[in-house]
C-alpha positions as CSV (number, residue, x, y, z in Angstrom):
1,X,0.0,0.0,0.0
2,X,1.1,3.5,-0.8
3,X,1.0,6.0,2.0
4,X,0.9,9.8,1.6
5,X,2.2,11.6,4.6
6,X,0.3,14.8,5.4
7,X,2.1,17.2,7.7
8,X,-0.3,20.0,8.7
9,X,0.9,23.6,8.4
10,X,1.2,24.3,12.2
11,X,3.1,21.0,12.7
12,X,5.5,22.0,9.9
13,X,6.0,25.5,11.2
14,X,6.1,25.0,14.9
15,X,6.6,21.3,15.7
16,X,8.6,19.9,12.7
17,X,10.1,17.2,15.1
18,X,6.6,15.6,15.1
19,X,6.6,15.3,11.4
20,X,10.0,13.8,11.4
21,X,9.1,11.3,14.1
22,X,6.0,10.3,12.1
23,X,8.0,9.7,8.9
24,X,10.7,7.8,10.8
25,X,8.2,5.6,12.6
26,X,6.3,4.7,9.5
27,X,9.5,3.9,7.5
28,X,10.8,1.8,10.4
29,X,7.8,-0.4,10.0
30,X,8.7,-1.2,6.4
31,X,5.9,0.9,5.0
32,X,5.9,2.6,1.5
33,X,5.7,6.3,2.6
34,X,6.0,9.4,0.4
35,X,5.9,13.0,1.5
36,X,4.4,15.0,-1.4
37,X,6.1,18.4,-1.7
38,X,4.3,21.8,-1.8
39,X,1.6,20.7,0.7
40,X,-0.5,23.4,2.1
41,X,-3.1,23.9,4.9
42,X,-6.1,21.7,4.7
43,X,-8.4,24.7,5.1
44,X,-9.6,24.1,8.6
45,X,-8.7,27.6,10.1
46,X,-10.7,29.4,7.4
47,X,-13.7,27.1,7.7
48,X,-13.7,27.3,11.5
49,X,-13.6,31.0,11.3
50,X,-16.7,31.0,9.1
51,X,-15.0,31.5,5.7
52,X,-15.7,28.1,4.2
53,X,-15.5,29.4,0.6
54,X,-11.8,30.2,1.2
55,X,-11.2,26.6,2.3
56,X,-12.5,25.1,-0.9
57,X,-9.4,25.8,-3.1
58,X,-7.2,24.3,-0.4
59,X,-9.4,21.2,-0.3
60,X,-9.2,20.9,-4.1
61,X,-5.4,21.2,-4.0
62,X,-5.3,18.6,-1.2
63,X,-7.4,16.2,-3.2
64,X,-5.1,16.6,-6.2
65,X,-2.0,16.2,-4.1
66,X,-3.1,13.0,-2.4
67,X,-5.4,11.3,-4.9
68,X,-2.8,8.7,-5.9
69,X,-2.3,7.1,-2.4
70,X,-4.1,4.2,-0.7
71,X,-3.9,6.0,2.6
72,X,-3.3,9.6,3.8
73,X,-1.7,9.6,7.2
74,X,-1.3,12.7,9.5
75,X,-0.1,13.3,13.1
76,X,-3.0,15.6,13.8
77,X,-6.5,14.6,14.9
78,X,-8.1,18.0,14.2
79,X,-6.8,18.3,10.6
80,X,-7.6,14.6,9.9
81,X,-11.2,14.9,11.2
82,X,-11.7,18.1,9.2
83,X,-10.7,16.4,5.9
84,X,-12.7,13.3,6.8
85,X,-15.9,15.0,7.9
86,X,-16.0,18.3,6.0
87,X,-14.4,17.7,2.6
88,X,-17.4,15.7,1.1
89,X,-19.7,18.6,1.9
90,X,-17.3,21.4,0.8
91,X,-16.4,19.7,-2.5
92,X,-19.9,18.4,-3.4
93,X,-20.6,19.3,-7.0
94,X,-17.2,21.0,-7.4
95,X,-14.5,18.4,-7.3
96,X,-14.1,14.7,-6.8
97,X,-13.6,13.8,-3.2
98,X,-11.6,10.7,-2.4
99,X,-9.3,11.6,0.5
100,X,-12.1,11.7,3.1
101,X,-12.2,7.9,2.9
102,X,-8.4,7.5,2.8
103,X,-7.2,9.9,5.6
104,X,-6.4,8.5,9.0
105,X,-4.6,9.9,12.1
106,X,-1.3,8.1,12.5
107,X,-2.4,6.5,15.8
108,X,-5.6,5.2,14.1
109,X,-3.6,3.9,11.1
110,X,-1.0,2.1,13.2
111,X,-3.6,0.6,15.5
112,X,-6.3,-0.4,13.0
113,X,-4.5,-0.9,9.7
114,X,-0.9,-1.9,10.5
115,X,-2.0,-3.5,13.8
116,X,1.4,-2.8,15.4
117,X,2.0,-5.2,18.4
118,X,5.6,-4.3,19.2
119,X,7.9,-1.3,19.1
120,X,11.6,-1.0,19.6
121,X,13.2,1.5,22.0
122,X,12.4,2.5,25.6
123,X,10.6,5.4,27.2
124,X,11.1,4.9,31.0
125,X,8.8,7.7,32.1
126,X,5.3,8.2,33.6
127,X,3.1,10.0,31.1
128,X,-0.4,11.4,31.4
129,X,-2.5,10.8,28.3
130,X,-4.6,13.7,26.9
131,X,-7.5,12.5,24.7
132,X,-8.2,15.3,22.3
133,X,-11.8,16.1,21.5
134,X,-11.6,15.4,17.8
135,X,-9.8,12.1,18.4
136,X,-12.4,10.9,20.9
137,X,-15.7,12.0,19.3
138,X,-14.9,12.2,15.5
139,X,-12.1,9.6,14.9
140,X,-12.9,7.1,17.7
141,X,-9.4,6.9,19.1
142,X,-10.8,6.3,22.5
143,X,-14.2,5.8,24.1
144,X,-16.2,8.9,25.2
145,X,-17.0,8.8,28.9
146,X,-20.6,9.9,28.4
147,X,-21.4,6.8,26.4
148,X,-22.3,3.5,28.1
149,X,-19.9,1.3,26.1
150,X,-16.9,-0.8,26.7
151,X,-13.9,1.4,27.4
152,X,-11.0,1.5,24.9
153,X,-8.1,3.7,24.1
154,X,-6.0,3.1,20.9
155,X,-3.4,5.7,21.9
156,X,-2.8,4.0,25.2
157,X,-2.6,0.6,23.5
158,X,0.3,1.8,21.3
159,X,2.1,3.8,24.1
160,X,2.2,0.7,26.3
161,X,4.2,-1.1,23.7
162,X,7.2,1.0,24.7
163,X,9.4,-0.6,27.3
164,X,9.5,1.2,30.6
165,X,6.6,3.5,30.1
166,X,3.8,4.1,32.6
167,X,0.6,5.5,31.1
168,X,-2.0,7.2,33.3
169,X,-5.0,9.3,32.6
170,X,-6.3,12.3,34.5
171,X,-9.7,12.7,36.2
172,X,-12.3,13.5,33.5
173,X,-10.0,11.9,30.9
174,X,-11.8,13.2,27.8
175,X,-12.7,16.7,28.9
176,X,-11.6,19.5,26.6
177,X,-8.4,21.4,27.4
178,X,-10.1,24.6,26.2
179,X,-8.1,25.3,23.1
180,X,-10.7,24.7,20.4
181,X,-9.0,26.7,17.6
182,X,-10.9,29.9,17.1
183,X,-12.6,29.4,20.5
184,X,-9.3,30.3,22.1
185,X,-9.4,33.6,20.3
186,X,-13.1,34.4,20.8
187,X,-13.4,33.1,24.4
188,X,-10.0,33.7,25.8
189,X,-10.9,33.8,29.5
190,X,-12.9,30.5,29.3
191,X,-10.2,28.9,27.2
192,X,-7.5,29.9,29.8
193,X,-9.5,28.6,32.8
194,X,-10.3,25.3,31.0
195,X,-6.6,24.9,30.3
196,X,-5.6,25.6,33.9
197,X,-8.1,23.0,35.1
198,X,-6.9,20.4,32.6
199,X,-3.2,20.9,33.4
200,X,-3.9,20.7,37.1
201,X,-5.7,17.3,36.6
202,X,-2.8,16.0,34.5
203,X,-0.3,17.1,37.1
204,X,-2.2,15.4,39.9
205,X,-1.4,12.1,38.3
206,X,2.3,12.6,39.1
207,X,3.4,12.3,35.5
208,X,6.6,13.6,34.1
209,X,5.1,14.2,30.6
210,X,1.7,15.0,29.1
211,X,1.2,13.4,25.8
212,X,-1.6,13.2,23.2
213,X,-2.3,12.9,19.4
214,X,-2.7,16.6,18.6
215,X,0.0,19.4,18.9
216,X,-2.6,22.1,19.2
217,X,-3.9,20.8,22.5
218,X,-0.4,20.2,23.8
219,X,0.7,23.7,22.7
220,X,-2.2,25.2,24.6
221,X,-1.5,23.3,27.8
222,X,2.2,23.8,27.5
223,X,1.6,27.6,27.4
224,X,-0.6,27.4,30.5
225,X,2.0,25.3,32.3
226,X,4.8,27.7,31.4
227,X,2.8,30.7,32.7
228,X,2.2,28.9,35.9
229,X,5.9,28.0,36.3
230,X,5.2,24.2,36.1
231,X,8.0,21.9,35.1
232,X,5.9,19.2,33.4
233,X,7.0,18.3,29.9
234,X,5.0,17.8,26.7
235,X,5.5,15.3,23.8
236,X,3.3,14.3,21.0
237,X,2.4,10.6,21.2
238,X,4.2,9.8,17.9
239,X,7.4,11.2,19.3
240,X,7.2,8.7,22.2
241,X,6.3,5.8,19.8
242,X,9.4,6.7,17.7
243,X,11.8,7.1,20.6
244,X,14.9,5.0,20.1
245,X,14.2,4.3,16.4
């Protein structure tokens, strides 16, 4: 199978190490991975701000860029869910839409398609797992606490393959950290308080690191922790999975 690696714009600009870790991890598993050049934003910021028409040309370019792959894999649950859920509607009657059925978050892809059952390297640390909202309720990476169903967590399943790791979850494990993209701009005070509450709950676990599948959530909580003078560290889940490779 041919895999197209999509690195969202904010990961490319602010957290390039996450993109590198994703590529290294996929290649280490013997997968046929290509990184198409001249990638652009998927259009999520424009659409979330209410300017959906400005997102359509980006969606069309995304489709053209990734149409030749069997899977499109990305280390970002929010961008992945935007393509998966919104592209069919945005492109209806304008452009063929195929990537919504092909795109997967890297955690989802490794867990459900590759079915990884072992990983090299060690990560001898206690980590608190942040379940990002898009991952829980739109991609199904973990079970939502409000549903009466059997509990599962694909992120935790993969993390626990690393030797030496201890994975814990905070109280209210799938409660929003408060970032929410444009919400953080329009409702700054609410966003800040939600972030403080979430960081406090993560720190109450005694973890050394907070990890999760989306850099935007981690960025928000890292900013809150820095303002408060907290020493807890942050790593995207794929960086931990790729540790030692």
